[in-house]
VEXMILO-399784 format. One record per residue (C-alpha): x, y, z; residue in one letter; residue number from 1. Coordinates in nm, 2 decimals, decimal comma. Layout:
BEGIN
- X | Y | Z | a | NUM
...
END
This chain:
BEGIN
- 4,46 | -0,19 | 8,23 | m | 1
- 4,31 | -0,33 | 7,90 | g | 2
- 4,36 | -0,68 | 7,77 | d | 3
- 4,56 | -0,56 | 7,47 | v | 4
- 4,81 | -0,28 | 7,44 | t | 5
- 4,83 | -0,15 | 7,09 | d | 6
- 5,15 | 0,05 | 7,06 | i | 7
- 5,04 | 0,20 | 6,73 | r | 8
- 4,77 | 0,41 | 6,89 | e | 9
- 5,03 | 0,62 | 7,07 | r | 10
- 5,28 | 0,67 | 6,80 | r | 11
- 5,27 | 0,98 | 6,60 | g | 12
- 5,42 | 1,03 | 6,25 | p | 13
- 5,79 | 1,00 | 6,24 | a | 14
- 5,98 | 1,33 | 6,23 | r | 15
- 6,32 | 1,35 | 6,06 | l | 16
- 6,59 | 1,54 | 6,24 | a | 17
- 6,71 | 1,87 | 6,08 | p | 18
- 7,01 | 1,82 | 5,86 | r | 19
- 7,33 | 2,00 | 5,81 | a | 20
- 7,36 | 2,38 | 5,79 | s | 21
- 7,49 | 2,38 | 5,44 | y | 22
- 7,14 | 2,30 | 5,32 | e | 23
- 7,03 | 2,64 | 5,45 | r | 24
- 7,31 | 2,82 | 5,27 | g | 25
- 7,54 | 2,84 | 5,57 | e | 26
- 7,90 | 2,72 | 5,60 | g | 27
- 7,94 | 2,63 | 5,23 | r | 28
- 8,27 | 2,46 | 5,14 | t | 29
- 8,46 | 2,43 | 4,82 | v | 30
- 8,37 | 2,11 | 4,64 | s | 31
- 8,63 | 1,84 | 4,59 | l | 32
- 8,60 | 1,89 | 4,21 | f | 33
- 8,70 | 2,25 | 4,23 | w | 34
- 8,98 | 2,18 | 4,47 | r | 35
- 9,14 | 1,93 | 4,24 | i | 36
- 9,07 | 2,13 | 3,93 | f | 37
- 9,21 | 2,45 | 4,08 | s | 38
- 9,53 | 2,28 | 4,19 | l | 39
- 9,59 | 2,12 | 3,86 | n | 40
- 9,51 | 2,44 | 3,68 | a | 41
- 9,77 | 2,63 | 3,89 | v | 42
- 10,03 | 2,37 | 3,81 | g | 43
- 9,96 | 2,37 | 3,43 | l | 44
- 9,95 | 2,76 | 3,42 | v | 45
- 10,29 | 2,77 | 3,60 | v | 46
- 10,43 | 2,51 | 3,37 | a | 47
- 10,30 | 2,70 | 3,06 | a | 48
- 10,44 | 3,03 | 3,19 | a | 49
- 10,78 | 2,87 | 3,24 | l | 50
- 10,79 | 2,72 | 2,89 | l | 51
- 10,68 | 3,05 | 2,73 | l | 52
- 10,92 | 3,25 | 2,94 | g | 53
- 11,30 | 3,25 | 2,95 | p | 54
- 11,32 | 2,90 | 3,09 | v | 55
- 11,43 | 2,64 | 2,84 | t | 56
- 11,50 | 2,27 | 2,84 | v | 57
- 11,81 | 2,16 | 2,65 | s | 58
- 11,85 | 1,86 | 2,44 | t | 59
- 11,99 | 1,64 | 2,59 | p | 60
- 11,84 | 1,75 | 2,92 | v | 61
- 12,09 | 1,89 | 3,17 | r | 62
- 12,10 | 1,77 | 3,52 | q | 63
- 11,99 | 2,10 | 3,67 | g | 64
- 11,69 | 2,13 | 3,44 | e | 65
- 11,59 | 1,77 | 3,52 | a | 66
- 11,60 | 1,85 | 3,89 | v | 67
- 11,37 | 2,15 | 3,84 | v | 68
- 11,12 | 1,96 | 3,63 | v | 69
- 11,11 | 1,66 | 3,86 | l | 70
- 11,09 | 1,88 | 4,16 | g | 71
- 10,79 | 2,07 | 4,02 | g | 72
- 10,62 | 1,73 | 3,93 | l | 73
- 10,68 | 1,60 | 4,28 | a | 74
- 10,53 | 1,92 | 4,43 | l | 75
- 10,22 | 1,89 | 4,21 | l | 76
- 10,17 | 1,52 | 4,30 | l | 77
- 10,22 | 1,59 | 4,67 | a | 78
- 9,96 | 1,87 | 4,66 | a | 79
- 9,72 | 1,64 | 4,47 | n | 80
- 9,77 | 1,37 | 4,73 | a | 81
- 9,71 | 1,61 | 5,02 | v | 82
- 9,39 | 1,75 | 4,86 | v | 83
- 9,26 | 1,40 | 4,80 | l | 84
- 9,35 | 1,27 | 5,14 | r | 85
- 9,17 | 1,57 | 5,31 | v | 86
- 8,87 | 1,54 | 5,08 | g | 87
- 8,83 | 1,16 | 5,13 | l | 88
- 8,86 | 1,16 | 5,51 | v | 89
- 8,48 | 1,23 | 5,56 | p | 90
- 8,40 | 0,94 | 5,32 | l | 91
- 8,62 | 0,71 | 5,53 | q | 92
- 8,43 | 0,82 | 5,84 | r | 93
- 8,10 | 0,76 | 5,66 | l | 94
- 8,22 | 0,41 | 5,57 | g | 95
- 8,30 | 0,33 | 5,93 | r | 96
- 7,96 | 0,47 | 6,04 | a | 97
- 7,78 | 0,26 | 5,78 | m | 98
- 7,96 | -0,06 | 5,89 | a | 99
- 7,87 | 0,00 | 6,26 | a | 100
- 7,51 | 0,11 | 6,20 | a | 101
- 7,26 | -0,08 | 6,41 | d | 102
- 6,89 | 0,01 | 6,40 | l | 103
- 6,84 | -0,14 | 6,75 | l | 104
- 7,08 | 0,13 | 6,88 | r | 105
- 6,93 | 0,44 | 6,72 | p | 106
- 7,05 | 0,80 | 6,73 | g | 107
- 7,41 | 0,74 | 6,61 | v | 108
- 7,48 | 0,96 | 6,30 | r | 109
- 7,78 | 1,02 | 6,08 | a | 110
- 7,92 | 1,38 | 6,13 | p | 111
- 7,84 | 1,60 | 5,83 | v | 112
- 8,17 | 1,75 | 5,71 | s | 113
- 8,40 | 1,78 | 5,40 | g | 114
- 8,33 | 1,92 | 5,06 | p | 115
- 7,98 | 1,99 | 4,95 | s | 116
- 7,94 | 1,66 | 4,76 | e | 117
- 8,06 | 1,46 | 5,05 | t | 118
- 7,84 | 1,66 | 5,29 | a | 119
- 7,54 | 1,60 | 5,07 | a | 120
- 7,61 | 1,22 | 5,06 | l | 121
- 7,65 | 1,20 | 5,44 | i | 122
- 7,33 | 1,40 | 5,49 | t | 123
- 7,14 | 1,17 | 5,26 | t | 124
- 7,27 | 0,87 | 5,45 | y | 125
- 7,17 | 1,02 | 5,78 | n | 126
- 6,82 | 1,10 | 5,64 | t | 127
- 6,79 | 0,74 | 5,52 | m | 128
- 6,88 | 0,62 | 5,87 | l | 129
- 6,61 | 0,84 | 6,02 | d | 130
- 6,35 | 0,69 | 5,78 | r | 131
- 6,47 | 0,33 | 5,84 | l | 132
- 6,45 | 0,38 | 6,22 | e | 133
- 6,10 | 0,53 | 6,20 | a | 134
- 5,98 | 0,25 | 5,97 | e | 135
- 6,14 | -0,02 | 6,19 | r | 136
- 5,98 | 0,12 | 6,50 | a | 137
- 5,64 | 0,13 | 6,33 | t | 138
- 5,68 | -0,23 | 6,21 | g | 139
- 5,80 | -0,35 | 6,55 | a | 140
- 5,50 | -0,18 | 6,71 | a | 141
- 5,27 | -0,36 | 6,48 | h | 142
- 5,44 | -0,70 | 6,53 | a | 143
- 5,46 | -0,67 | 6,91 | l | 144
- 5,10 | -0,56 | 6,93 | s | 145
- 5,00 | -0,86 | 6,72 | a | 146
- 5,22 | -1,08 | 6,95 | q | 147
- 5,05 | -0,95 | 7,26 | e | 148
- 4,70 | -1,02 | 7,11 | r | 149
- 4,81 | -1,37 | 7,01 | e | 150
- 4,95 | -1,43 | 7,36 | r | 151
- 4,62 | -1,33 | 7,52 | h | 152
- 4,43 | -1,56 | 7,28 | r | 153
- 4,64 | -1,86 | 7,34 | i | 154
- 4,64 | -1,80 | 7,72 | a | 155
- 4,26 | -1,77 | 7,72 | r | 156
- 4,22 | -2,09 | 7,52 | e | 157
- 4,47 | -2,28 | 7,74 | l | 158
- 4,28 | -2,16 | 8,05 | h | 159
- 3,92 | -2,21 | 7,92 | d | 160
- 3,96 | -2,51 | 7,70 | e | 161
- 4,26 | -2,72 | 7,80 | v | 162
- 4,24 | -2,62 | 8,17 | g | 163
- 3,87 | -2,71 | 8,20 | q | 164
- 3,92 | -3,04 | 8,01 | t | 165
- 4,20 | -3,14 | 8,25 | l | 166
- 3,99 | -3,04 | 8,54 | t | 167
- 3,71 | -3,26 | 8,42 | a | 168
- 3,95 | -3,55 | 8,37 | v | 169
- 4,08 | -3,50 | 8,72 | l | 170
- 3,73 | -3,52 | 8,87 | l | 171
- 3,66 | -3,83 | 8,67 | q | 172
- 3,97 | -3,99 | 8,79 | l | 173
- 3,87 | -3,92 | 9,14 | k | 174
- 3,54 | -4,09 | 9,09 | r | 175
- 3,72 | -4,39 | 8,93 | v | 176
- 3,97 | -4,40 | 9,22 | a | 177
- 3,68 | -4,42 | 9,47 | d | 178
- 3,53 | -4,73 | 9,29 | r | 179
- 3,85 | -4,89 | 9,17 | a | 180
- 3,98 | -5,22 | 9,33 | p | 181
- 4,26 | -5,20 | 9,57 | e | 182
- 4,52 | -5,33 | 9,32 | e | 183
- 4,44 | -5,05 | 9,07 | l | 184
- 4,42 | -4,75 | 9,31 | r | 185
- 4,79 | -4,68 | 9,30 | e | 186
- 4,79 | -4,66 | 8,92 | d | 187
- 4,48 | -4,43 | 8,92 | v | 188
- 4,65 | -4,22 | 9,18 | g | 189
- 4,96 | -4,18 | 8,96 | q | 190
- 4,73 | -4,08 | 8,68 | a | 191
- 4,57 | -3,82 | 8,91 | q | 192
- 4,90 | -3,67 | 9,00 | e | 193
- 5,02 | -3,66 | 8,64 | a | 194
- 4,69 | -3,48 | 8,54 | t | 195
- 4,72 | -3,24 | 8,83 | r | 196
- 5,08 | -3,16 | 8,74 | a | 197
- 4,98 | -3,10 | 8,38 | g | 198
- 4,70 | -2,87 | 8,49 | l | 199
- 4,94 | -2,67 | 8,71 | d | 200
- 5,18 | -2,64 | 8,41 | e | 201
- 4,90 | -2,52 | 8,18 | i | 202
- 4,80 | -2,25 | 8,44 | r | 203
- 5,16 | -2,14 | 8,48 | r | 204
- 5,21 | -2,11 | 8,10 | i | 205
- 4,88 | -1,92 | 8,07 | a | 206
- 4,99 | -1,68 | 8,35 | r | 207
- 5,32 | -1,61 | 8,17 | r | 208
- 5,15 | -1,55 | 7,84 | l | 209
- 4,89 | -1,32 | 7,98 | r | 210
- 5,00 | -1,12 | 8,29 | p | 211
- 4,67 | -1,10 | 8,47 | g | 212
- 4,83 | -0,97 | 8,78 | v | 213
- 4,97 | -0,68 | 8,58 | l | 214
- 4,63 | -0,59 | 8,45 | e | 215
- 4,44 | -0,63 | 8,78 | e | 216
- 4,69 | -0,53 | 9,05 | l | 217
- 4,95 | -0,32 | 8,88 | g | 218
- 5,32 | -0,33 | 8,80 | l | 219
- 5,46 | -0,36 | 9,16 | p | 220
- 5,24 | -0,67 | 9,24 | s | 221
- 5,32 | -0,82 | 8,89 | a | 222
- 5,70 | -0,79 | 8,96 | l | 223
- 5,66 | -0,95 | 9,30 | r | 224
- 5,46 | -1,23 | 9,15 | s | 225
- 5,73 | -1,27 | 8,88 | l | 226
- 6,00 | -1,29 | 9,14 | a | 227
- 5,81 | -1,56 | 9,33 | a | 228
- 5,74 | -1,76 | 9,01 | e | 229
- 6,11 | -1,77 | 8,92 | f | 230
- 6,22 | -1,86 | 9,28 | t | 231
- 6,30 | -2,23 | 9,27 | t | 232
- 6,52 | -2,46 | 9,47 | h | 233
- 6,83 | -2,35 | 9,28 | g | 234
- 6,75 | -1,98 | 9,23 | l | 235
- 6,64 | -1,72 | 9,48 | t | 236
- 6,49 | -1,40 | 9,33 | v | 237
- 6,46 | -1,09 | 9,54 | r | 238
- 6,26 | -0,79 | 9,45 | h | 239
- 6,24 | -0,42 | 9,54 | h | 240
- 5,99 | -0,17 | 9,41 | v | 241
- 6,03 | 0,19 | 9,52 | g | 242
- 5,73 | 0,36 | 9,68 | g | 243
- 5,78 | 0,70 | 9,51 | d | 244
- 5,75 | 0,59 | 9,15 | l | 245
- 5,55 | 0,80 | 8,90 | p | 246
- 5,25 | 0,63 | 8,73 | r | 247
- 5,37 | 0,48 | 8,41 | l | 248
- 5,16 | 0,44 | 8,09 | t | 249
- 5,01 | 0,10 | 8,01 | e | 250
- 5,27 | 0,06 | 7,73 | e | 251
- 5,56 | 0,13 | 7,96 | s | 252
- 5,43 | -0,10 | 8,23 | e | 253
- 5,40 | -0,38 | 7,98 | l | 254
- 5,75 | -0,32 | 7,85 | v | 255
- 5,89 | -0,32 | 8,20 | v | 256
- 5,71 | -0,65 | 8,28 | y | 257
- 5,82 | -0,82 | 7,96 | r | 258
- 6,18 | -0,71 | 8,00 | v | 259
- 6,19 | -0,83 | 8,36 | a | 260
- 6,03 | -1,16 | 8,25 | q | 261
- 6,28 | -1,22 | 7,97 | e | 262
- 6,57 | -1,12 | 8,19 | g | 263
- 6,48 | -1,37 | 8,46 | l | 264
- 6,41 | -1,63 | 8,19 | t | 265
- 6,77 | -1,59 | 8,06 | n | 266
- 6,90 | -1,60 | 8,42 | t | 267
- 6,72 | -1,93 | 8,49 | a | 268
- 6,82 | -2,09 | 8,17 | r | 269
- 7,17 | -1,98 | 8,09 | h | 270
- 7,35 | -1,80 | 8,37 | s | 271
- 7,39 | -2,09 | 8,63 | a | 272
- 7,31 | -1,82 | 8,90 | a | 273
- 7,17 | -1,90 | 9,24 | d | 274
- 7,07 | -1,54 | 9,33 | r | 275
- 6,89 | -1,27 | 9,12 | a | 276
- 6,74 | -0,94 | 9,19 | e | 277
- 6,46 | -0,74 | 9,03 | v | 278
- 6,47 | -0,37 | 9,12 | r | 279
- 6,24 | -0,09 | 9,00 | l | 280
- 6,34 | 0,25 | 9,13 | q | 281
- 6,33 | 0,62 | 9,06 | l | 282
- 6,65 | 0,76 | 8,91 | v | 283
- 6,76 | 1,10 | 8,77 | a | 284
- 6,53 | 1,18 | 8,48 | g | 285
- 6,32 | 0,86 | 8,48 | g | 286
- 6,24 | 0,51 | 8,61 | v | 287
- 6,49 | 0,23 | 8,59 | e | 288
- 6,44 | -0,15 | 8,60 | l | 289
- 6,74 | -0,36 | 8,70 | l | 290
- 6,76 | -0,73 | 8,67 | v | 291
- 7,09 | -0,86 | 8,82 | r | 292
- 7,22 | -1,20 | 8,88 | d | 293
- 7,54 | -1,36 | 9,01 | n | 294
- 7,58 | -1,61 | 8,73 | g | 295
- 7,86 | -1,68 | 8,48 | s | 296
- 7,81 | -1,35 | 8,29 | g | 297
- 7,79 | -1,27 | 7,92 | l | 298
- 8,13 | -1,39 | 7,81 | g | 299
- 8,17 | -1,36 | 7,43 | g | 300
- 7,82 | -1,48 | 7,36 | a | 301
- 7,64 | -1,31 | 7,07 | v | 302
- 7,31 | -1,14 | 7,15 | e | 303
- 7,02 | -1,38 | 7,09 | g | 304
- 6,66 | -1,32 | 7,00 | a | 305
- 6,56 | -1,26 | 7,36 | g | 306
- 6,79 | -0,96 | 7,41 | i | 307
- 6,71 | -0,82 | 7,07 | q | 308
- 6,34 | -0,85 | 7,15 | g | 309
- 6,40 | -0,65 | 7,47 | m | 310
- 6,58 | -0,38 | 7,27 | r | 311
- 6,29 | -0,36 | 7,03 | e | 312
- 6,04 | -0,33 | 7,32 | r | 313
- 6,25 | -0,05 | 7,48 | a | 314
- 6,25 | 0,15 | 7,16 | l | 315
- 5,87 | 0,15 | 7,14 | l | 316
- 5,85 | 0,36 | 7,46 | v | 317
- 6,16 | 0,57 | 7,41 | g | 318
- 6,35 | 0,38 | 7,68 | a | 319
- 6,73 | 0,31 | 7,70 | v | 320
- 6,82 | -0,06 | 7,73 | f | 321
- 7,16 | -0,21 | 7,81 | s | 322
- 7,31 | -0,54 | 7,90 | v | 323
- 7,64 | -0,53 | 8,08 | a | 324
- 7,86 | -0,73 | 8,33 | p | 325
- 7,74 | -0,70 | 8,68 | g | 326
- 7,96 | -0,61 | 8,98 | p | 327
- 8,21 | -0,88 | 9,04 | g | 328
- 8,05 | -1,13 | 8,80 | r | 329
- 7,70 | -1,19 | 8,66 | g | 330
- 7,49 | -0,98 | 8,43 | t | 331
- 7,30 | -0,65 | 8,47 | d | 332
- 7,00 | -0,59 | 8,25 | v | 333
- 6,89 | -0,23 | 8,27 | r | 334
- 6,59 | -0,05 | 8,13 | l | 335
- 6,56 | 0,32 | 8,18 | r | 336
- 6,23 | 0,50 | 8,09 | i | 337
- 6,24 | 0,88 | 8,07 | p | 338
- 5,97 | 1,03 | 8,29 | v | 339
- 5,86 | 1,25 | 8,00 | a | 340
- 5,81 | 0,95 | 7,78 | a | 341
- 5,67 | 0,70 | 8,02 | g | 342
- 5,44 | 0,89 | 8,26 | v | 343
- 5,07 | 0,92 | 8,20 | r | 344
END
């Protein structure tokens, strides 16, 4: 695997989904304008015919004549209300769809229905969503590719510059400890331990920024290493990687690793769990990553930047991402990559 995964190299031009059939001349509906105009025209023609015919209105108006006029007016208003109500229902559905639109959950579109003007408006909105999702995916690919390059640069500098400097300091402290008087050796030893702990922390950060195990040994070994890294005195992480998995693309492997890493980070920081599991297995139609813990669960917490970042990474490889309560309690983080999209 290469040092940098550039999502942009594998993304083709965005394709917009075909729109409603009325654009092809099929299933045309009467416009809202003609519905209301026709209904009003019928009412006015009937009223004119009655006035020009034998029907007359006395002065003062008799009770029967008033009942006929008011009844006709009520019928005309009721018919107008029905026409408007039916015609505006698609617009109400469009408003609800616009309020619930989320570019991190693509593919949801408002149904195209109603009069031709309304159908045209809904189709325009759906086309706009297609374009926004394509542009967001392209922008996210650029941003995440730049992020991975920056991660690799920082990890390399930490390892090569800071790591070597601390190693030199540690060696120098060892020489000082060998020549130091007895009363200073304890202090020098404490400095040695602090320097050694700092060097270990620098190496750990560099490994998390740049998954060398993923590049050198592959995804199964990287997930095993990740589980071992997060296993501490208060958290035990088990792992299971199926042996019959198809070979994923470099992009898909990197997305799986980063989602597993972020999922375990959230577990260690926020869930108060003592057990977690990382499972990569073959499922119907694809490969699924499951990160499960027995912590306190999601509750009513709003999705933070970590979960949103996982969603964006999933979109780059055409995967389906979900966060849901686990069995009993805890949280399940799932990433499902379709075989057609993720296999090389």
